[in-house]
C-alpha positions as CSV (number, residue, x, y, z in Angstrom):
1,X,-14.0,16.4,7.3
2,X,-11.3,15.7,9.9
3,X,-11.6,14.0,13.2
4,X,-9.4,14.4,16.2
5,X,-7.8,11.4,17.8
6,X,-5.2,11.1,20.5
7,X,-2.8,8.4,21.5
8,X,0.2,7.9,23.7
9,X,3.7,7.3,22.2
10,X,6.9,6.2,23.9
11,X,9.5,8.8,24.6
12,X,11.9,7.3,22.0
13,X,9.3,7.6,19.3
14,X,8.5,11.2,20.3
15,X,12.2,12.0,20.0
16,X,12.2,10.6,16.5
17,X,9.1,12.6,15.6
18,X,10.7,15.8,16.8
19,X,13.8,15.0,14.7
20,X,11.6,14.4,11.6
21,X,9.8,17.7,12.3
22,X,13.1,19.5,12.3
23,X,14.3,17.8,9.1
24,X,11.0,18.3,7.2
25,X,10.0,21.7,8.5
26,X,6.4,20.5,8.9
27,X,4.2,21.0,11.9
28,X,3.4,18.0,14.1
29,X,-0.1,17.4,12.7
30,X,1.0,17.6,9.1
31,X,3.9,15.3,9.6
32,X,1.8,12.7,11.5
33,X,-0.9,12.7,8.8
34,X,1.8,12.2,6.1
35,X,3.4,9.4,8.2
36,X,0.1,7.7,8.7
37,X,-0.8,7.9,5.0
38,X,2.5,6.3,4.1
39,X,2.3,3.7,6.8
40,X,-1.2,2.7,5.9
41,X,-0.3,2.5,2.2
42,X,2.8,0.4,2.9
43,X,0.9,-1.9,5.3
44,X,-1.9,-2.4,2.7
45,X,0.7,-3.4,0.2
46,X,2.4,-5.8,2.6
47,X,-0.9,-7.5,3.4
48,X,-1.8,-7.7,-0.3
49,X,1.6,-9.2,-1.2
50,X,1.4,-11.7,1.7
51,X,-2.1,-12.8,0.6
52,X,-0.9,-13.1,-3.0
53,X,2.0,-15.2,-2.0
54,X,-0.3,-17.5,0.1
55,X,-2.7,-17.8,-2.8
56,X,-5.6,-16.1,-1.0
57,X,-6.0,-13.4,-3.6
58,X,-5.3,-13.2,-7.4
59,X,-2.9,-10.8,-8.9
60,X,-5.7,-8.4,-9.8
61,X,-7.3,-8.7,-6.3
62,X,-3.9,-8.0,-4.7
63,X,-3.4,-4.9,-6.8
64,X,-6.9,-3.7,-5.9
65,X,-6.3,-4.4,-2.2
66,X,-3.1,-2.5,-2.2
67,X,-4.7,0.4,-4.0
68,X,-2.3,0.1,-7.0
69,X,-2.6,-0.4,-10.7
70,X,-1.8,-3.9,-11.8
71,X,1.5,-2.7,-13.3
72,X,2.6,-1.0,-10.2
73,X,1.7,-4.1,-8.1
74,X,3.8,-6.2,-10.5
75,X,6.7,-3.8,-10.0
76,X,6.4,-4.2,-6.3
77,X,6.3,-8.0,-6.6
78,X,9.5,-7.8,-8.8
79,X,11.2,-5.5,-6.3
80,X,10.5,-8.1,-3.5
81,X,11.5,-11.0,-5.7
82,X,8.1,-12.6,-5.4
83,X,7.5,-15.3,-8.0
84,X,4.6,-14.4,-10.4
85,X,1.6,-16.7,-10.3
86,X,-0.4,-15.5,-13.3
87,X,-3.1,-18.0,-14.2
88,X,-5.3,-18.4,-17.2
89,X,-8.2,-17.0,-15.0
90,X,-6.1,-13.9,-14.2
91,X,-5.5,-13.4,-17.9
92,X,-9.1,-13.8,-18.8
93,X,-10.2,-11.5,-16.1
94,X,-7.7,-8.8,-17.2
95,X,-8.9,-9.1,-20.9
96,X,-12.5,-8.8,-19.8
97,X,-11.7,-5.8,-17.7
98,X,-10.0,-4.1,-20.6
99,X,-12.9,-4.9,-22.9
100,X,-15.3,-3.2,-20.4
101,X,-13.0,-0.2,-20.3
102,X,-13.2,0.3,-24.0
103,X,-17.0,0.3,-24.1
C-alpha cells in the first residue's frame, strides 16, 4: 500500500527534476520513487561500507546491511579500493551459513 508524503524542495532541485522528467519520459511520481529507491540503496551501501571500514560490522553483516549478496558487496569494496578484512570468524560464519543452506 502506498502512502502520500510531501516536502519542499529548492528551485534548483526542482529544475533538475524537470530536466530528468524530460530525459526519462516518466511522470513526476514515478521518477521520484525511482530516485528515492536508488538513493536509499546507495546510502545503505555507503553506511555499510563505512561501518565495515571502521570495524563496526563484519563482511557478512555489511553485505546484509546493504541488502546485497556477499559477492556483490565484495565487488563494491573492490570498486572503492577498500582493503578486505576477512577474519577466521568471517570464514567460519560463511561456511556455517552455506552448510545450513544445503540442508
